[in-house]
N, CA, C and O atoms as a GROMACS GRO file, in nm:
protein
  556
    1MET      N    1   1.706  -0.499   0.737
    1MET     CA    2   1.585  -0.431   0.693
    1MET      C    3   1.468  -0.529   0.706
    1MET      O    4   1.484  -0.650   0.688
    2ALA      N    5   1.353  -0.476   0.737
    2ALA     CA    6   1.233  -0.560   0.752
    2ALA      C    7   1.132  -0.526   0.641
    2ALA      O    8   1.118  -0.410   0.602
    3PHE      N    9   1.064  -0.628   0.593
    3PHE     CA   10   0.947  -0.608   0.508
    3PHE      C   11   0.830  -0.599   0.604
    3PHE      O   12   0.811  -0.687   0.688
    4THR      N   13   0.751  -0.492   0.593
    4THR     CA   14   0.643  -0.468   0.688
    4THR      C   15   0.508  -0.467   0.617
    4THR      O   16   0.493  -0.409   0.510
    5SER      N   17   0.412  -0.532   0.681
    5SER     CA   18   0.275  -0.538   0.631
    5SER      C   19   0.180  -0.511   0.747
    5SER      O   20   0.202  -0.560   0.858
    6VAL      N   21   0.077  -0.434   0.722
    6VAL     CA   22  -0.024  -0.408   0.826
    6VAL      C   23  -0.150  -0.484   0.785
    6VAL      O   24  -0.196  -0.475   0.671
    7ARG      N   25  -0.203  -0.560   0.879
    7ARG     CA   26  -0.319  -0.644   0.849
    7ARG      C   27  -0.424  -0.629   0.958
    7ARG      O   28  -0.393  -0.636   1.077
    8LYS      N   29  -0.548  -0.608   0.916
    8LYS     CA   30  -0.659  -0.601   1.010
    8LYS      C   31  -0.699  -0.743   1.050
    8LYS      O   32  -0.711  -0.831   0.966
    9ILE      N   33  -0.719  -0.763   1.179
    9ILE     CA   34  -0.764  -0.893   1.229
    9ILE      C   35  -0.915  -0.901   1.205
    9ILE      O   36  -0.992  -0.820   1.257
   10ARG      N   37  -0.954  -0.998   1.127
   10ARG     CA   38  -1.093  -1.012   1.084
   10ARG      C   39  -1.166  -1.120   1.165
   10ARG      O   40  -1.105  -1.196   1.240
   11PHE      N   41  -1.297  -1.124   1.146
   11PHE     CA   42  -1.381  -1.220   1.219
   11PHE      C   43  -1.335  -1.363   1.198
   11PHE      O   44  -1.333  -1.443   1.292
   12ASP      N   45  -1.296  -1.397   1.073
   12ASP     CA   46  -1.256  -1.535   1.047
   12ASP      C   47  -1.114  -1.568   1.098
   12ASP      O   48  -1.069  -1.681   1.083
   13ASP      N   49  -1.046  -1.470   1.156
   13ASP     CA   50  -0.914  -1.494   1.216
   13ASP      C   51  -0.924  -1.536   1.363
   13ASP      O   52  -0.828  -1.588   1.419
   14VAL      N   53  -1.040  -1.513   1.425
   14VAL     CA   54  -1.048  -1.529   1.571
   14VAL      C   55  -1.128  -1.652   1.612
   14VAL      O   56  -1.206  -1.708   1.535
   15ASP      N   57  -1.105  -1.692   1.737
   15ASP     CA   58  -1.178  -1.806   1.794
   15ASP      C   59  -1.293  -1.755   1.881
   15ASP      O   60  -1.325  -1.636   1.878
   16GLY      N   61  -1.353  -1.844   1.956
   16GLY     CA   62  -1.467  -1.809   2.040
   16GLY      C   63  -1.434  -1.708   2.149
   16GLY      O   64  -1.524  -1.641   2.200
   17ALA      N   65  -1.308  -1.696   2.185
   17ALA     CA   66  -1.266  -1.598   2.285
   17ALA      C   67  -1.243  -1.460   2.224
   17ALA      O   68  -1.215  -1.364   2.295
   18GLY      N   69  -1.255  -1.451   2.090
   18GLY     CA   70  -1.237  -1.323   2.023
   18GLY      C   71  -1.092  -1.286   1.998
   18GLY      O   72  -1.063  -1.171   1.964
   19ILE      N   73  -1.000  -1.382   2.014
   19ILE     CA   74  -0.858  -1.356   1.986
   19ILE      C   75  -0.813  -1.444   1.868
   19ILE      O   76  -0.879  -1.542   1.834
   20VAL      N   77  -0.701  -1.405   1.807
   20VAL     CA   78  -0.654  -1.480   1.691
   20VAL      C   79  -0.636  -1.627   1.727
   20VAL      O   80  -0.566  -1.660   1.823
   21TYR      N   81  -0.699  -1.713   1.650
   21TYR     CA   82  -0.687  -1.858   1.663
   21TYR      C   83  -0.547  -1.895   1.616
   21TYR      O   84  -0.506  -1.856   1.507
   22TYR      N   85  -0.473  -1.969   1.696
   22TYR     CA   86  -0.329  -1.986   1.675
   22TYR      C   87  -0.287  -2.026   1.534
   22TYR      O   88  -0.184  -1.976   1.487
   23PRO      N   89  -0.358  -2.115   1.461
   23PRO     CA   90  -0.310  -2.148   1.326
   23PRO      C   91  -0.316  -2.028   1.230
   23PRO      O   92  -0.243  -2.024   1.131
   24GLN      N   93  -0.402  -1.931   1.262
   24GLN     CA   94  -0.414  -1.814   1.175
   24GLN      C   95  -0.285  -1.734   1.171
   24GLN      O   96  -0.254  -1.671   1.070
   25PHE      N   97  -0.208  -1.735   1.280
   25PHE     CA   98  -0.080  -1.665   1.278
   25PHE      C   99   0.009  -1.720   1.167
   25PHE      O  100   0.074  -1.643   1.096
   26PHE      N  101   0.011  -1.851   1.151
   26PHE     CA  102   0.094  -1.913   1.047
   26PHE      C  103   0.040  -1.880   0.908
   26PHE      O  104   0.117  -1.860   0.814
   27HIS      N  105  -0.091  -1.876   0.896
   27HIS     CA  106  -0.154  -1.838   0.769
   27HIS      C  107  -0.115  -1.695   0.733
   27HIS      O  108  -0.081  -1.667   0.618
   28ILE      N  109  -0.120  -1.605   0.829
   28ILE     CA  110  -0.083  -1.465   0.805
   28ILE      C  111   0.065  -1.455   0.768
   28ILE      O  112   0.102  -1.377   0.680
   29CYS      N  113   0.150  -1.532   0.835
   29CYS     CA  114   0.292  -1.534   0.798
   29CYS      C  115   0.308  -1.568   0.650
   29CYS      O  116   0.385  -1.504   0.579
   30HIS      N  117   0.234  -1.668   0.605
   30HIS     CA  118   0.247  -1.707   0.464
   30HIS      C  119   0.193  -1.598   0.371
   30HIS      O  120   0.248  -1.576   0.263
   31GLU      N  121   0.085  -1.531   0.412
   31GLU     CA  122   0.035  -1.419   0.331
   31GLU      C  123   0.142  -1.311   0.316
   31GLU      O  124   0.161  -1.257   0.207
   32VAL      N  125   0.211  -1.280   0.425
   32VAL     CA  126   0.316  -1.179   0.421
   32VAL      C  127   0.431  -1.225   0.331
   32VAL      O  128   0.486  -1.146   0.255
   33PHE      N  129   0.466  -1.353   0.339
   33PHE     CA  130   0.569  -1.411   0.252
   33PHE      C  131   0.531  -1.394   0.105
   33PHE      O  132   0.614  -1.354   0.023
   34GLU      N  133   0.405  -1.423   0.071
   34GLU     CA  134   0.357  -1.404  -0.066
   34GLU      C  135   0.362  -1.257  -0.107
   34GLU      O  136   0.404  -1.225  -0.218
   35ASP      N  137   0.319  -1.168  -0.017
   35ASP     CA  138   0.322  -1.024  -0.047
   35ASP      C  139   0.464  -0.976  -0.072
   35ASP      O  140   0.488  -0.892  -0.158
   36PHE      N  141   0.560  -1.030   0.004
   36PHE     CA  142   0.701  -0.997  -0.016
   36PHE      C  143   0.743  -1.027  -0.160
   36PHE      O  144   0.810  -0.946  -0.223
   37PHE      N  145   0.704  -1.142  -0.211
   37PHE     CA  146   0.740  -1.178  -0.348
   37PHE      C  147   0.677  -1.082  -0.448
   37PHE      O  148   0.742  -1.039  -0.543
   38ASP      N  149   0.550  -1.047  -0.427
   38ASP     CA  150   0.482  -0.955  -0.518
   38ASP      C  151   0.544  -0.816  -0.514
   38ASP      O  152   0.565  -0.754  -0.619
   39GLU      N  153   0.574  -0.766  -0.395
   39GLU     CA  154   0.615  -0.627  -0.379
   39GLU      C  155   0.766  -0.605  -0.386
   39GLU      O  156   0.810  -0.501  -0.435
   40VAL      N  157   0.844  -0.698  -0.338
   40VAL     CA  158   0.989  -0.679  -0.331
   40VAL      C  159   1.061  -0.759  -0.439
   40VAL      O  160   1.141  -0.705  -0.515
   41ALA      N  161   1.033  -0.887  -0.444
   41ALA     CA  162   1.101  -0.973  -0.541
   41ALA      C  163   1.048  -0.950  -0.682
   41ALA      O  164   1.110  -0.991  -0.780
   42GLN      N  165   0.933  -0.884  -0.691
   42GLN     CA  166   0.867  -0.854  -0.818
   42GLN      C  167   0.852  -0.980  -0.905
   42GLN      O  168   0.872  -0.979  -1.026
   43HIS      N  169   0.815  -1.086  -0.836
   43HIS     CA  170   0.788  -1.214  -0.902
   43HIS      C  171   0.670  -1.272  -0.827
   43HIS      O  172   0.684  -1.319  -0.714
   44SER      N  173   0.554  -1.270  -0.890
   44SER     CA  174   0.435  -1.310  -0.815
   44SER      C  175   0.443  -1.455  -0.770
   44SER      O  176   0.485  -1.544  -0.844
   45TYR      N  177   0.400  -1.476  -0.646
   45TYR     CA  178   0.402  -1.611  -0.590
   45TYR      C  179   0.310  -1.705  -0.669
   45TYR      O  180   0.350  -1.819  -0.695
   46PRO      N  181   0.189  -1.661  -0.708
   46PRO     CA  182   0.106  -1.750  -0.791
   46PRO      C  183   0.174  -1.788  -0.922
   46PRO      O  184   0.162  -1.902  -0.967
   47GLU      N  185   0.246  -1.694  -0.984
   47GLU     CA  186   0.318  -1.725  -1.108
   47GLU      C  187   0.428  -1.828  -1.081
   47GLU      O  188   0.449  -1.920  -1.160
   48MET      N  189   0.496  -1.812  -0.970
   48MET     CA  190   0.601  -1.906  -0.935
   48MET      C  191   0.543  -2.047  -0.918
   48MET      O  192   0.601  -2.145  -0.964
   49ILE      N  193   0.427  -2.055  -0.851
   49ILE     CA  194   0.364  -2.185  -0.826
   49ILE      C  195   0.310  -2.246  -0.956
   49ILE      O  196   0.340  -2.361  -0.988
   50VAL      N  197   0.230  -2.169  -1.029
   50VAL     CA  198   0.158  -2.222  -1.145
   50VAL      C  199   0.247  -2.232  -1.269
   50VAL      O  200   0.251  -2.337  -1.334
   51LYS      N  201   0.318  -2.125  -1.301
   51LYS     CA  202   0.397  -2.123  -1.424
   51LYS      C  203   0.533  -2.189  -1.407
   51LYS      O  204   0.572  -2.275  -1.486
   52ASP      N  205   0.606  -2.148  -1.303
   52ASP     CA  206   0.743  -2.198  -1.284
   52ASP      C  207   0.747  -2.333  -1.213
   52ASP      O  208   0.849  -2.402  -1.218
   53ARG      N  209   0.637  -2.370  -1.147
   53ARG     CA  210   0.628  -2.497  -1.072
   53ARG      C  211   0.732  -2.504  -0.961
   53ARG      O  212   0.794  -2.608  -0.938
   54LEU      N  213   0.750  -2.389  -0.893
   54LEU     CA  214   0.841  -2.381  -0.779
   54LEU      C  215   0.762  -2.341  -0.656
   54LEU      O  216   0.662  -2.270  -0.666
   55GLY      N  217   0.805  -2.387  -0.541
   55GLY     CA  218   0.738  -2.351  -0.417
   55GLY      C  219   0.836  -2.352  -0.301
   55GLY      O  220   0.947  -2.405  -0.312
   56PHE      N  221   0.793  -2.295  -0.190
   56PHE     CA  222   0.871  -2.288  -0.067
   56PHE      C  223   0.794  -2.352   0.048
   56PHE      O  224   0.744  -2.280   0.134
   57PRO      N  225   0.781  -2.484   0.052
   57PRO     CA  226   0.711  -2.544   0.165
   57PRO      C  227   0.788  -2.522   0.296
   57PRO      O  228   0.911  -2.514   0.298
   58THR      N  229   0.712  -2.513   0.403
   58THR     CA  230   0.769  -2.498   0.536
   58THR      C  231   0.821  -2.633   0.584
   58THR      O  232   0.753  -2.735   0.573
   59VAL      N  233   0.943  -2.632   0.639
   59VAL     CA  234   1.000  -2.756   0.693
   59VAL      C  235   1.024  -2.748   0.844
   59VAL      O  236   1.044  -2.851   0.908
   60ALA      N  237   1.022  -2.627   0.901
   60ALA     CA  238   1.040  -2.612   1.046
   60ALA      C  239   0.978  -2.481   1.092
   60ALA      O  240   0.984  -2.379   1.023
   61ILE      N  241   0.918  -2.486   1.211
   61ILE     CA  242   0.859  -2.367   1.273
   61ILE      C  243   0.891  -2.368   1.422
   61ILE      O  244   0.882  -2.471   1.489
   62GLN      N  245   0.930  -2.251   1.471
   62GLN     CA  246   0.940  -2.229   1.616
   62GLN      C  247   0.870  -2.097   1.642
   62GLN      O  248   0.897  -1.997   1.576
   63SER      N  249   0.778  -2.096   1.740
   63SER     CA  250   0.699  -1.975   1.762
   63SER      C  251   0.673  -1.951   1.909
   63SER      O  252   0.686  -2.040   1.994
   64GLN      N  253   0.635  -1.826   1.937
   64GLN     CA  254   0.595  -1.786   2.072
   64GLN      C  255   0.470  -1.699   2.062
   64GLN      O  256   0.462  -1.608   1.979
   65PHE      N  257   0.374  -1.729   2.146
   65PHE     CA  258   0.251  -1.651   2.155
   65PHE      C  259   0.266  -1.564   2.279
   65PHE      O  260   0.270  -1.615   2.391
   66LEU      N  261   0.274  -1.432   2.260
   66LEU     CA  262   0.315  -1.342   2.368
   66LEU      C  263   0.202  -1.257   2.426
   66LEU      O  264   0.202  -1.228   2.545
   67ALA      N  265   0.107  -1.217   2.342
   67ALA     CA  266  -0.005  -1.134   2.387
   67ALA      C  267  -0.117  -1.150   2.284
   67ALA      O  268  -0.090  -1.178   2.167
   68PRO      N  269  -0.242  -1.132   2.327
   68PRO     CA  270  -0.352  -1.153   2.232
   68PRO      C  271  -0.366  -1.042   2.128
   68PRO      O  272  -0.339  -0.925   2.156
   69LEU      N  273  -0.407  -1.082   2.011
   69LEU     CA  274  -0.458  -0.990   1.910
   69LEU      C  275  -0.606  -1.018   1.900
   69LEU      O  276  -0.648  -1.134   1.892
   70ARG      N  277  -0.687  -0.913   1.902
   70ARG     CA  278  -0.832  -0.929   1.905
   70ARG      C  279  -0.896  -0.887   1.773
   70ARG      O  280  -0.836  -0.817   1.691
   71TYR      N  281  -1.018  -0.933   1.756
   71TYR     CA  282  -1.099  -0.896   1.640
   71TYR      C  283  -1.099  -0.744   1.628
   71TYR      O  284  -1.131  -0.674   1.724
   72GLY      N  285  -1.064  -0.694   1.510
   72GLY     CA  286  -1.061  -0.550   1.484
   72GLY      C  287  -0.925  -0.485   1.503
   72GLY      O  288  -0.903  -0.375   1.453
   73ASP      N  289  -0.833  -0.552   1.574
   73ASP     CA  290  -0.698  -0.496   1.591
   73ASP      C  291  -0.628  -0.486   1.456
   73ASP      O  292  -0.657  -0.561   1.363
   74LEU      N  293  -0.535  -0.393   1.449
   74LEU     CA  294  -0.442  -0.387   1.336
   74LEU      C  295  -0.312  -0.450   1.382
   74LEU      O  296  -0.257  -0.411   1.486
   75ALA      N  297  -0.262  -0.545   1.306
   75ALA     CA  298  -0.135  -0.611   1.336
   75ALA      C  299  -0.030  -0.560   1.239
   75ALA      O  300  -0.049  -0.562   1.118
   76VAL      N  301   0.081  -0.514   1.294
   76VAL     CA  302   0.196  -0.477   1.213
   76VAL      C  303   0.287  -0.600   1.211
   76VAL      O  304   0.338  -0.642   1.315
   77VAL      N  305   0.305  -0.656   1.092
   77VAL     CA  306   0.385  -0.779   1.079
   77VAL      C  307   0.516  -0.743   1.009
   77VAL      O  308   0.517  -0.689   0.899
   78GLN      N  309   0.626  -0.775   1.077
   78GLN     CA  310   0.758  -0.752   1.020
   78GLN      C  311   0.820  -0.887   0.985
   78GLN      O  312   0.820  -0.980   1.065
   79MET      N  313   0.874  -0.895   0.864
   79MET     CA  314   0.940  -1.017   0.819
   79MET      C  315   1.084  -0.984   0.784
   79MET      O  316   1.112  -0.889   0.710
   80ARG      N  317   1.174  -1.062   0.839
   80ARG     CA  318   1.316  -1.049   0.807
   80ARG      C  319   1.369  -1.186   0.768
   80ARG      O  320   1.311  -1.289   0.803
   81VAL      N  321   1.479  -1.187   0.697
   81VAL     CA  322   1.547  -1.311   0.663
   81VAL      C  323   1.656  -1.332   0.768
   81VAL      O  324   1.739  -1.244   0.789
   82SER      N  325   1.656  -1.448   0.834
   82SER     CA  326   1.760  -1.473   0.934
   82SER      C  327   1.869  -1.566   0.882
   82SER      O  328   1.977  -1.572   0.942
   83ALA      N  329   1.844  -1.638   0.773
   83ALA     CA  330   1.949  -1.722   0.712
   83ALA      C  331   1.912  -1.753   0.567
   83ALA      O  332   1.796  -1.776   0.534
   84VAL      N  333   2.014  -1.752   0.483
   84VAL     CA  334   1.999  -1.792   0.343
   84VAL      C  335   2.091  -1.910   0.321
   84VAL      O  336   2.213  -1.898   0.330
   85GLY      N  337   2.031  -2.026   0.291
   85GLY     CA  338   2.109  -2.146   0.265
   85GLY      C  339   2.118  -2.173   0.116
   85GLY      O  340   2.079  -2.090   0.034
   86LYS      N  341   2.168  -2.289   0.082
   86LYS     CA  342   2.179  -2.327  -0.060
   86LYS      C  343   2.041  -2.343  -0.123
   86LYS      O  344   2.016  -2.295  -0.233
   87THR      N  345   1.950  -2.409  -0.050
   87THR     CA  346   1.814  -2.431  -0.100
   87THR      C  347   1.708  -2.377  -0.004
   87THR      O  348   1.588  -2.386  -0.033
   88SER      N  349   1.750  -2.321   0.108
   88SER     CA  350   1.655  -2.286   0.214
   88SER      C  351   1.662  -2.139   0.254
   88SER      O  352   1.761  -2.070   0.230
   89LEU      N  353   1.552  -2.095   0.314
   89LEU     CA  354   1.542  -1.962   0.374
   89LEU      C  355   1.488  -1.979   0.515
   89LEU      O  356   1.397  -2.058   0.537
   90LYS      N  357   1.543  -1.905   0.609
   90LYS     CA  358   1.486  -1.899   0.743
   90LYS      C  359   1.438  -1.757   0.763
   90LYS      O  360   1.515  -1.661   0.756
   91MET      N  361   1.308  -1.745   0.789
   91MET     CA  362   1.243  -1.615   0.803
   91MET      C  363   1.204  -1.592   0.949
   91MET      O  364   1.165  -1.685   1.020
   92LYS      N  365   1.215  -1.466   0.992
   92LYS     CA  366   1.175  -1.425   1.126
   92LYS      C  367   1.054  -1.334   1.110
   92LYS      O  368   1.061  -1.234   1.039
   93TYR      N  369   0.944  -1.369   1.175
   93TYR     CA  370   0.821  -1.289   1.172
   93TYR      C  371   0.793  -1.236   1.312
   93TYR      O  372   0.805  -1.309   1.410
   94GLU      N  373   0.756  -1.108   1.320
   94GLU     CA  374   0.715  -1.048   1.447
   94GLU      C  375   0.585  -0.973   1.424
   94GLU      O  376   0.573  -0.895   1.330
   95PHE      N  377   0.488  -0.996   1.512
   95PHE     CA  378   0.358  -0.931   1.506
   95PHE      C  379   0.348  -0.833   1.622
   95PHE      O  380   0.371  -0.870   1.738
   96PHE      N  381   0.313  -0.709   1.592
   96PHE     CA  382   0.294  -0.606   1.694
   96PHE      C  383   0.152  -0.551   1.682
   96PHE      O  384   0.102  -0.532   1.572
   97ARG      N  385   0.088  -0.527   1.796
   97ARG     CA  386  -0.042  -0.462   1.796
   97ARG      C  387  -0.018  -0.314   1.767
   97ARG      O  388   0.055  -0.248   1.841
   98LYS      N  389  -0.077  -0.262   1.660
   98LYS     CA  390  -0.050  -0.124   1.617
   98LYS      C  391  -0.091  -0.022   1.722
   98LYS      O  392  -0.023   0.079   1.740
   99ALA      N  393  -0.200  -0.046   1.792
   99ALA     CA  394  -0.252   0.053   1.887
   99ALA      C  395  -0.154   0.086   1.999
   99ALA      O  396  -0.147   0.201   2.043
  100ASP      N  397  -0.077  -0.014   2.045
  100ASP     CA  398   0.012   0.011   2.159
  100ASP      C  399   0.155  -0.041   2.140
  100ASP      O  400   0.238  -0.028   2.229
  101GLY      N  401   0.183  -0.101   2.024
  101GLY     CA  402   0.317  -0.149   1.995
  101GLY      C  403   0.358  -0.276   2.066
  101GLY      O  404   0.474  -0.317   2.058
  102VAL      N  405   0.265  -0.340   2.136
  102VAL     CA  406   0.297  -0.463   2.209
  102VAL      C  407   0.325  -0.576   2.110
  102VAL      O  408   0.250  -0.598   2.015
  103LYS      N  409   0.435  -0.648   2.136
  103LYS     CA  410   0.469  -0.765   2.054
  103LYS      C  411   0.378  -0.879   2.097
  103LYS      O  412   0.373  -0.915   2.215
  104CYS      N  413   0.306  -0.937   2.000
  104CYS     CA  414   0.205  -1.039   2.029
  104CYS      C  415   0.248  -1.180   1.989
  104CYS      O  416   0.203  -1.278   2.049
  105PHE      N  417   0.333  -1.191   1.890
  105PHE     CA  418   0.368  -1.323   1.836
  105PHE      C  419   0.499  -1.310   1.762
  105PHE      O  420   0.527  -1.207   1.700
  106ASP      N  421   0.580  -1.415   1.768
  106ASP     CA  422   0.694  -1.423   1.677
  106ASP      C  423   0.714  -1.567   1.634
  106ASP      O  424   0.674  -1.661   1.702
  107ALA      N  425   0.777  -1.581   1.518
  107ALA     CA  426   0.801  -1.714   1.463
  107ALA      C  427   0.926  -1.714   1.378
  107ALA      O  428   0.956  -1.616   1.308
  108ASP      N  429   0.998  -1.824   1.385
  108ASP     CA  430   1.108  -1.853   1.293
  108ASP      C  431   1.059  -1.966   1.205
  108ASP      O  432   1.026  -2.075   1.253
  109ILE      N  433   1.054  -1.941   1.075
  109ILE     CA  434   1.000  -2.039   0.981
  109ILE      C  435   1.105  -2.068   0.874
  109ILE      O  436   1.153  -1.977   0.806
  110THR      N  437   1.140  -2.196   0.860
  110THR     CA  438   1.235  -2.238   0.758
  110THR      C  439   1.158  -2.300   0.642
  110THR      O  440   1.073  -2.386   0.660
  111THR      N  441   1.191  -2.253   0.522
  111THR     CA  442   1.131  -2.305   0.399
  111THR      C  443   1.241  -2.356   0.307
  111THR      O  444   1.357  -2.314   0.318
  112VAL      N  445   1.206  -2.445   0.217
  112VAL     CA  446   1.300  -2.498   0.119
  112VAL      C  447   1.240  -2.479  -0.020
  112VAL      O  448   1.123  -2.512  -0.043
  113LEU      N  449   1.320  -2.426  -0.112
  113LEU     CA  450   1.275  -2.411  -0.250
  113LEU      C  451   1.275  -2.549  -0.317
  113LEU      O  452   1.376  -2.618  -0.318
  114ILE      N  453   1.158  -2.586  -0.372
  114ILE     CA  454   1.148  -2.718  -0.438
  114ILE      C  455   1.083  -2.705  -0.575
  114ILE      O  456   1.012  -2.608  -0.605
  115ASN      N  457   1.108  -2.804  -0.657
  115ASN     CA  458   1.034  -2.825  -0.780
  115ASN      C  459   0.904  -2.893  -0.739
  115ASN      O  460   0.906  -2.998  -0.676
  116LEU      N  461   0.791  -2.833  -0.775
  116LEU     CA  462   0.662  -2.885  -0.730
  116LEU      C  463   0.620  -3.015  -0.798
  116LEU      O  464   0.530  -3.084  -0.750
  117ASP      N  465   0.685  -3.049  -0.907
  117ASP     CA  466   0.652  -3.175  -0.974
  117ASP      C  467   0.731  -3.292  -0.915
  117ASP      O  468   0.676  -3.399  -0.893
  118SER      N  469   0.860  -3.270  -0.891
  118SER     CA  470   0.944  -3.378  -0.838
  118SER      C  471   0.958  -3.374  -0.686
  118SER      O  472   0.995  -3.473  -0.623
  119HIS      N  473   0.928  -3.258  -0.627
  119HIS     CA  474   0.947  -3.230  -0.484
  119HIS      C  475   1.093  -3.235  -0.442
  119HIS      O  476   1.124  -3.253  -0.324
  120ASP      N  477   1.183  -3.220  -0.538
  120ASP     CA  478   1.326  -3.214  -0.509
  120ASP      C  479   1.366  -3.071  -0.476
  120ASP      O  480   1.315  -2.977  -0.536
  121PRO      N  481   1.458  -3.054  -0.379
  121PRO     CA  482   1.510  -2.920  -0.348
  121PRO      C  483   1.586  -2.863  -0.469
  121PRO      O  484   1.647  -2.935  -0.546
  122ILE      N  485   1.579  -2.730  -0.481
  122ILE     CA  486   1.645  -2.658  -0.590
  122ILE      C  487   1.730  -2.547  -0.528
  122ILE      O  488   1.683  -2.478  -0.438
  123PRO      N  489   1.853  -2.528  -0.575
  123PRO     CA  490   1.935  -2.418  -0.523
  123PRO      C  491   1.871  -2.282  -0.556
  123PRO      O  492   1.815  -2.263  -0.664
  124LEU      N  493   1.880  -2.190  -0.460
  124LEU     CA  494   1.837  -2.052  -0.484
  124LEU      C  495   1.931  -1.990  -0.587
  124LEU      O  496   2.052  -2.008  -0.578
  125ASP      N  497   1.875  -1.918  -0.684
  125ASP     CA  498   1.963  -1.853  -0.781
  125ASP      C  499   2.024  -1.726  -0.720
  125ASP      O  500   1.981  -1.681  -0.614
  126ASP      N  501   2.123  -1.669  -0.789
  126ASP     CA  502   2.196  -1.553  -0.736
  126ASP      C  503   2.105  -1.432  -0.716
  126ASP      O  504   2.122  -1.357  -0.621
  127THR      N  505   2.008  -1.413  -0.807
  127THR     CA  506   1.915  -1.301  -0.794
  127THR      C  507   1.831  -1.315  -0.668
  127THR      O  508   1.815  -1.219  -0.593
  128MET      N  509   1.777  -1.434  -0.645
  128MET     CA  510   1.696  -1.459  -0.526
  128MET      C  511   1.780  -1.440  -0.399
  128MET      O  512   1.734  -1.380  -0.302
  129LYS      N  513   1.901  -1.492  -0.400
  129LYS     CA  514   1.989  -1.476  -0.283
  129LYS      C  515   2.015  -1.329  -0.254
  129LYS      O  516   2.011  -1.287  -0.138
  130ALA      N  517   2.041  -1.250  -0.358
  130ALA     CA  518   2.069  -1.107  -0.340
  130ALA      C  519   1.948  -1.034  -0.281
  130ALA      O  520   1.963  -0.950  -0.192
  131ILE      N  521   1.829  -1.066  -0.331
  131ILE     CA  522   1.707  -1.004  -0.278
  131ILE      C  523   1.690  -1.039  -0.131
  131ILE      O  524   1.664  -0.951  -0.048
  132MET      N  525   1.705  -1.166  -0.098
  132MET     CA  526   1.687  -1.210   0.040
  132MET      C  527   1.793  -1.151   0.133
  132MET      O  528   1.763  -1.118   0.247
  133GLU      N  529   1.916  -1.139   0.085
  133GLU     CA  530   2.023  -1.085   0.169
  133GLU      C  531   2.001  -0.939   0.204
  133GLU      O  532   2.054  -0.892   0.304
  134ASN      N  533   1.922  -0.864   0.123
  134ASN     CA  534   1.886  -0.726   0.158
  134ASN      C  535   1.801  -0.721   0.284
  134ASN      O  536   1.797  -0.618   0.352
  135TYR      N  537   1.732  -0.830   0.316
  135TYR     CA  538   1.643  -0.836   0.432
  135TYR      C  539   1.702  -0.921   0.544
  135TYR      O  540   1.633  -0.956   0.640
  136LEU      N  541   1.830  -0.953   0.532
  136LEU     CA  542   1.898  -1.037   0.630
  136LEU      C  543   1.913  -0.963   0.762
  136LEU      O  544   1.952  -0.846   0.765
  137VAL      N  545   1.880  -1.032   0.871
  137VAL     CA  546   1.894  -0.976   1.006
  137VAL      C  547   2.042  -0.954   1.031
  137VAL      O  548   2.123  -1.045   1.016
  138LYS      N  549   2.077  -0.833   1.069
  138LYS     CA  550   2.216  -0.802   1.105
  138LYS      C  551   2.232  -0.824   1.255
  138LYS      O  552   2.164  -0.760   1.335
  139SER      N  553   2.323  -0.914   1.292
  139SER     CA  554   2.339  -0.941   1.436
  139SER      C  555   2.456  -0.866   1.495
  139SER      O  556   2.482  -0.878   1.614
   0.00000   0.00000   0.00000
């Protein structure tokens, strides 16, 4: 199952050529990750950061830029979980241009759950694992 978010490409997302500036794709991926926590995990990401002092920093990224997204386009972003480790999650993101369904970008992003004060990895609890496994890519 995929978590899906639709996002309008705004002026501050694009470069001088009028297409999404490449770091913005990673920013949007993180926005979708945060939205997933708010909407699916029902545990707000800001609460996790500020109150619980937990975070999911990125430790690895592999991506492909396949077609341009332009200012004003609607991007359909699908996020799936491709692996659940003891302390880590590997997420698969795919961006499609809504107007024609063309795949524009994809990324595999690995994050690790850490204590934000000590920066030590923390095991995912059973509830978090169960939520993530609902979005696990079936191969």
